[in-house]
N, C-alpha and C positions, 0 to 999 in steps of 0.2 A: 329185400335181399341185403341191402347195406346194413340195416339194423340187425338182421340175423347174423351177418358176418361179424359185426362188432361184438354182439353178445357172445358168440362162440369164442372169439379171440380172448374176451375178458374171462370167460370160464376157464380156458386153457391156462391163462396166466395165473389165475387163482389156484389151480391144481398143481402147476409146476413150481410156482414161487417158493413154497416152503422147502422144496428139495434141491434147490439150486446150490445151496451151500454144500450139501453132501456130494452132489455131482462134481463140484469144483474140487473138493477135497480128494475124491477118488482120482480125478484127472491129473491134478498137480502132483500128488504123492506118487501116483502110478508112473508119472514121467520120471521122477527121481529114481524109482526102482528100475525103470527101463534103462536109464543111463548107467546104472550099476551093472546091469546085465550086458549092455553093449560093451562096457569096458572089458569084460572077460573075453570078448571075441576079438578085440583090437590088438594088433601087434604093439610091442613096447615102443617102437619108434613113433607111433601116433600119440603116445602118452608122455612125450618128453616135456621138459620145462618150456621149450619154445612153443610147442603146440598148446600147452596149457596157458601160456601168456596170451597167445592170439585169441583163444576161446574166451579167456577172462575179459579182454578188452572188448570183444564183440558183444558178449553178454552184458557188459557194462552199459553199452548203448541201448540194448533192449530193456535192461532194468530201469534206465532213466526214462525211456518212453513209457514204460508200464506205470511207473510212479506218477508221471505227469497226467496220464489218462485216468488213472484211478482217482487222483485228487480232483480232476474235473468231474468225474461221475459222482463222487461223494458230494461235491458242492451242488451239482444239479439235483441229486436226490434230496439233499437237505433243504434246498430251496422249494422243491415240490411239497415236502412234508410241512414246512413252515407256512406255505401258502394255504394248504388245507386247514391247518390250525387257525389261521387268521379268518378264513371263510366261515368256519364253525362259530368262532367268537362273534363274527359280524352278524350271522343269522340270529344268535342269541340276543345280541344287543338290539337289533331291529325288532325282534318279537316283543321285547319289553317296551320299546318306544311305541310300537303300534298299540299295545294294550293300554298304555298310559293315555294316548290320544283318544282312543275309543271311550275310555272311562271319563275323560274330560268332556266329551261330547254330550253325554247324558245317558239316561236309562234306555233311550231308543236303540243303543248299540249293544244291549245285553246279549242278543242272539249272536252278534258278530264276535263278541268276546268269547262266547262258548265255542264257536267255530274255531277261533284262534287257539284256544286251549287244546281242542281236539287235534288240530293240525300240528301243533308243537309236540304233543305226545306221540302222534303217529310218525312225525319226522325223526324224533329221537329214537323210536323203535326201529325205523328203517335203517338209520345210519349206525346205530349201536345196539344191535339185537343181542339178546341174552343167549348164553350157551354157545353151541357150535353153529348157529344160524349165520348165514352170510349177509352182509349189508346189502341193502337195495337202494340204489340211487334214483330209480325211476319206478315208484309205486303209483300205479294209476289211481288208486283210491285216494292217496294223499294229494295227488295233483288235482283231482276232481274236487276234493274238499276245499282246497285253497282257491281254486277258480270260482267256486260258489261264494266264498268270502269276498273275492274281488268283485263279482257281479253285484252282490248286495251292497257293497261299499260304493260302487259306481252309481247305483240307483239313488243314493242319498244326495240331497241337494243342500240341506242346511237351512235353518230358519233365520239366521242372522250372519253377520260378517265373521264372528268368531267360529261358529260351527262350519261355515264354508271353508275357512282356513284350516280347521282341524281335518275336514274331509280331504282337502287337497294334500295335506301332509301325510295323512294315512294312505292315500292312493300312491304317493311317491314311495312310501316304505314298502307297500306290497309289490310295487314294480321292482324295487331293489331286491326283495326276497326272491322274486321270480328269476331275476338275473343271476343271483348267487346260486340258486338251485341248478340252473342249466350250465353254469360255469363248472360246478362239481361234476356234472354228467360228462361234459366235453373234455375236461381235464383228465378224467379217468381213462380216456382213450390214449393219452400220452404215456410215456414211460421211457425206460432206458432202451436205446436202439440196440436191437439184437446183433447186428453186424459189429458194432463197437464192442459189445460184450464178448463176442466170439474171438475177435482179434486180441483182446486183453487175455483171454484164456489161452490162446495160442502162444502169446508171449510168455505167460507164466509157465506154461508147459516147457517151453524152450529153456527158460532159466533153471527150472528144477532138474531138467534132464542134464544140463551142463554141470549142476552141482553133483548129481550122482555119477557123472562120467569120471570126475577126478577125485571123488571123496573116497576115503578108506572104508573098507567094509567092516564095520563093527556096530555094536548095539547103540553106542552113544550117538554116532552120526545118524543112524536111522531114526532114533527118537527125536533128535533136534530137527531133522528135516520134516518129520511128521508134524511136530508142533508148529513149524513155520507154515506148513501146508494148511493146518487148522486156522492159523491167524489169517492167511490169505482168503480161505474159504469164508471165514467170519466177516471179513471186509466186504466180499462180494454179496453175501447174504444180507448184510446191513444195508448196502446200496439198494438191493431189490426191495427190502422191507420199507425203506424210506420213500421209495418211488411208488409204493402201494399202501398209502396211509390208512385205508379202511379195512384191509384184509391181510396185512402182514403181521409178523410177530410184534413189531413196534407199530403202535396205532395212535392216531390222533385222539385227544381226550374229548369225551362227551360231557365233561363237567360243566362247561359254559351253557350248553343247551339244557342240561338237567337243572341247573340253577335258574335259568330263565323260566323253565316250566314251573318250578317252585314259586317263583316270584309272581307270575300271572295267576297261579292257582290260589295263592294266599292274598293277592291284592296288596302286596307290600313292596317297598323298595328293596334293592339288593342289600342284603345284610352286610354290615361292616364288621371286620374282625376287631374284637375287643383288645385294647392295649393291655399288656401285662404290667 
């Protein structure tokens, strides 16, 4: 039941995520238009300079709070994105390390190296699928393949001190890869708290409604407020994309994992960039 609930929530986030920016744009700019419409119904005494001053001061407080919370959300989302990038790089580095250790052990590990190449290729396809396919963090086939690799590695004892050391180091690397895999799965359940996002949207709607309430009715003002609404919607969409690094518009790079796959397939070291 818990797994089903998590999967459903994840699919809902994936479907709604790309449209959040559009929804914010409609809400915020609609609030400005609503403010203009309300102004037409208010008596002139409610639109005096004194009233405008009070509303401006009040909205200044709301604007400050909105800016602070938005900066916090951007920092949180950026931290999430950077963490996922580091974890992908860590997977790639440990795959190369594991392949090197198995190669040093001797020809007995040939089947293990084949399994490692297959696992890396499947992992890359799971996380960075081609076309419009969605990333899969929990592919049972990929997990089963890696567990087979772990079981075969655990059955190896080594014929001398060097081989035993290589086996122990390889087992430590497989444990690290397993840990990173489940970290990716568990961290995917995290994200921007919906109540915080709703509060920010409410504050933004209040701000733009106050703008429309005292703004003159002409095309220049309407265009400027629309562009401001687009900027705000873009910021919210960026926050949501950074908090969903595998299925947002802005995604983590699969280049480290692809390079690791090339290295273990070719049996070479990581290529260095030639100096100009």
